[in-house]
C-alpha positions, 0 to 999 in steps of 0.5 A: 797967514792969519787966515791960514792959521785960523783955517787950520785952527778951525779944522783941528777943532772940528775934526775929531781923531776918531773921525780922521782915523775912520776916513783914513782907514776907509781910504787905505782899504779902498786903495788896497782893493783898487791896487789889487784890481789894477795889478790883475789888469796888467796881463804880464805887462810892465806897469809903473806908479804913474799907471796906478795914479792914473787908474785912481785919478782918471777913473769915472767911479773912483773920482765921481762916486767914491772920492766925492763921497769921502770928501763931502763926508770929510767937510761935513763938520765944517758946515756953516749951520753947525753950532761951532760955526755959530760960535766962531762967527761971533769971534771974527771981526766980520762975517766976510772974514769968517766966510773967507776963512771957511772957504780956505779951510775947504781948500786945505782939506781938499789938498790934504785929502788928495795928498793922502791919496797920492802918498798911499798910492806911492807907498803901495807901489814901492816894491812892485811898480817902477818909477820911471817917468815914461809910458809903460808897456801897460799904458801903451797897450791901453792907448797906443796914441799917446803924445810925447807928454811925460806921465809926471806932467799928466799926473800933475794936470790930473791932480790940479783938475781933481783938486779944483773939482773937489774944492768946487763941490765943497764950495757948492756944499757950503754955499747951498748950506748958507741958504738952506741952513740944513746940512743934510739937504745941502749934502744931498743936493750937492751930490745930486748935482754931481749925479745929474752931470754924470747922467748928462755926460753918460748919455752924451746930451749934446747941448750940455755935454761940454758943461759937465763936471766929468768932461773937465776932470777926465781928460785923456792922458797923453792926448795931443790936445792935453795942454789946450784941454787943461787950460779950458778945464781950469778956466771952467772950474775957476768960473764955477768957483767964482760964481758960487763964491759970489752967491755964498758971499751974498748968503754970508752977508745975510746970515742970521747969528741965531739960526740953527739946523732945521 
């Protein structure tokens, strides 16, 4: 509980109101545009809120370009190379304690960002889309080979995978920053790694295709192997998170309290 309170305190201190309003405004405008595009695809078929949520969280561009960019911009103030974090380090009992608190902060931001996206999507759907927990006419027209898994289960699975993806990218950004001591370079390298996995996925490079980020977020909704794919993908993300947490831990142990942005 103390680590959670410290994490919330760090988030409140680092994020200015103007920045929060700017990010929230961008998300609302983006979702408004996406909603209008989504409705145009209906061709008169019945749609529900789960269709729209899948349209947002299971779309190639929405997740791996727009969402990741917004997330990295959001967590940028939490960079370990910021002057504030240099001050915060000295307030903790150990660097390990500081490191764990920062990682928890990244997870909290991931959860809050996805919750905000989901709430806006639901609010947009209140007056025009149905809320029945079953596949709509529109969903069946897109994919007729859907299993008996309910849309709510699929959405929860997509939320978990997207959360693990954004949190993983946050950990990678933070870890790279610990070693490079430069936020801009860390931002570009993290986003570049994401683009690299997209290129591999798009070109179906056999040896690396199954290891790409895209492969473990964009799981086919309602597919009969959904639960098996979910289990494999969760293990995949946990392995990457543990790996980079360990690398980050090594970086935190060697951190110099005097270094600043290069």
